N, C-alpha and C positions, 0 to 999 in steps of 0.2 A: 381498482385497487387489487393488491396481490393477496389479500386476506386479512383477517382481524386478529388472529393469534400471533403472539410475539414470543419468541424464545426467551426463557427467563434470563439467560446470560446477556442478551441484547438489552433487555429491560433494565437489568442491573447496571450495565454500562451507561445507559441513558440516564439513570438516576444519579450515578456518580458524576456524570458530565455536567448535569444541572446543579449539583451541590458542591462542586469543586472548581471555583474560579481560576485557580492556578492552572489546572489542567486544561480548562477551556481556552485560556489565553495562549498556551503553548501549542495546542492543536490547531487553533484558528490561524496562527502564524504558518503552520505547515500547509493548511488548506489554501491559504492565500498564495503561497508558493506554487502549489499545484495549479491553481486557476491561472496563474501568470504564464504557465507553459502550455496553455491550450492552444492548439492550432485553430485557425478560423474554421467555423462550422459547428456541427453538433457533437454531442458527447454521450457515451454510454457509461454508467458507473457500475462496476463489479463489486459485489460485497458492500452494497450501500445500506446495510441495515441501520446504521446510525442516523441516516437521513440528513447529515450535516452539510454535505457538499452542495446541496440544492440552494444553500444560502449564498453561494458564490456563483453558481450556474443554474438558475431557476428552471431552465429548460432541459437540464440533463435527464436522460432516461435511467431510472434507478433500478437495479436488480440486486437480488441476494439469493443465496441457496436456501436461506430460511425466511419464512413468510413475515410480513409486517404490513400494517394497513396503509403506510405511506409509500410503499414501493410500487413501481409500474408493473413489474413482473418478477416471479420467482424463477430463477434459472441457475444452473450449474455452469460455471465458467468454462468447463470442459466440453459443454454441449449447448452453445448459445442459440436460442431460437430466434435468430436474426438473419435476415437475407445478406448475401454477399455485398460487400462495398456499400454498407449502409451508414457507417459513422466515420466521422473525422478524428474522434478522440475516444480512448478508453481510459477511464480514470479509476484508480483503486488505492485505497488507504488500508495498510495492514491486511492484505488479501493474498498476495502471491505465496507467502510462506504457509498459507493454510491449504493451498490447492494440492491435491494428491499427486497429479501428474502435470507439472507446469508446462511440459512440452505440448500437451494436448491443448491447453489454454492458449499458447503462443500460436499454434496452428489455427485456432479459432479466431484469434485476434487478427492474424494475417488475413483471413478470409473476410471478416466483417469490416475491417478498416478500408477506407479509400486510399489510393496512392497519396503519399505525403502525410497520411494520418499518424497519429501518436498514441503510444501507451504512456501514461503519466502515473507514477506510483510513488508512495512513501511507504517504506518497510524498515524493519529492524536493520541496523548496520552492525555487522560483527567486526569489531576493531580490537586492538590491544586493550583498550580500557573498557569497552562495553562488554566483552566476553565474560568476565567474571560476574558482572551484574545479571546478564541474561541467563548464564549457567546456573548460578547459585541462588539467585533471588526471584528472577522471573519464572512464573509457573510453566511456561511453554519450553519444550526442549530446544536446544540450539541446533543439534543435528548437523555437525560439520561434515560428516561422512555422506550426507544425503546428496545424491546426484540430481541436479535440477532438470537434467535432460533425459532421465530414464523413462522407459516406456512400459505400459501395462494397461490392464482394464481397470477402470475406476470402480471402487467398491460403493455401491448405492447405499450401504448401511454405515459407512464411515462417519464418524463424528465431524460435524462441519468445523469444529474448533480444533481438530487435531492439527499439529503444526511441526514445522522444522524451520527455525528462524534463520538458519544460515543460507537458505536457498537464494534469496535475492542477491546477497553479497557474492556468493559463489558464481552466480549467473554472469554478473558483469565484471568479474575479476578473473579468477583462476580458470573458469569455464567459458570465458568470453569467446575465445577462438572457436570452440566447439559450437557454441550458440550461433555464431555467425555462419559457420559451416552448415548447420542444420537450417537456418533460416537467413539465407543471403539477402533477402529483401529488407531485413532490419539492421539498423545500426543504433547504438547508444549515443545520442547526440548531447546529453547532459547527465552528469552525475555529481551530486553534492552530498558531502558527508556532514550532517547537521546535528543539532541537539547535543552540544558538548557538555553542558552543565544543567540547564533548566529541566530537561526532561528527567534525568535520573534523580535530581533533587526533589522533583515533584512527587515521586513515588508512583507515577503513572496512575493506574486506576485503583491503586491501593488507598485506603482511607487516610493515610498519613502524608504529610508533605514537610520537607525541610526547607522549602523555598517560600518566604513570605510573598503574599499577592503583590505588594508594592514594588518588589524587586524583580518581577518576571521581566517586564520590558527592558530595564537596564541590562539584565543578564543576556536577554535575546540580542540586544544591540551589541554587546561584547562578543557574543558568539559569531555575529556577522563578520567582525573583524578578524577573528582567530580561526574560523573554520576553514578558509582557504589554506591556511598555513599548517594547522595541525588536525584538521577534521579526519583525515584518513587514518589517524592513529587513535583518536579520542571520540569520534562521533558516535552517537547512539541511534541516529536516524539516517536513512539513505533516501534521497530524492533522485529517482532515475526517469529519464525520458528516452524512450525507444521509438525511433521514427521509421515508418515504412517508406521504402524507395518511392519517389515521386514518378509519375507516368512520364515516359520519354516521347 
């Protein structure tokens, strides 16, 4: 195990997760979508402090930069203590926008993934509708000016919850050409703009919710119909699958 101490913020998220069935149902839908994108083989979870993804992939190797007793190892995503070409998948939920230098993580992901391996992530989606919510209501900064490919030396004293929520959206939209130029072995093979209504109405990890529990599944079903049409303008969540080039 990775240790017995649990960061107070992770513990609080776990408490809210257990006590808020609306949030659980919404997040479980997103985790199911992630699991459906797994390539055959094994998986490494980055930022697995919640411990939830093991419900869908019991054999996943879980890591986080902060210790928790259910983790397999404590690790910084920018310096993974993993041998080359060890994993077929890297999964991460709300992690990329917390990494100080995503470029360093992408280099590590390229190193530890086997050919044909995948990075599967769910992150905030910065869209026309979601931006005011994330900017004015959500506690983390959006950081539209943050370059997802900038380089530097990671600060070992940086708060693990420091964030720039626009990083994932920028990486696969306006900075995608730069991303592929820097990492030609990677391609985005799937991107979905999700969580049009249910997530913002739930209040996330806030104690309030405007969405009754009985309406969560009908609202999610409606989102499945509308997301391909309007998700790029109204989605609050981004599901992205980045695939490493297969061996020739």
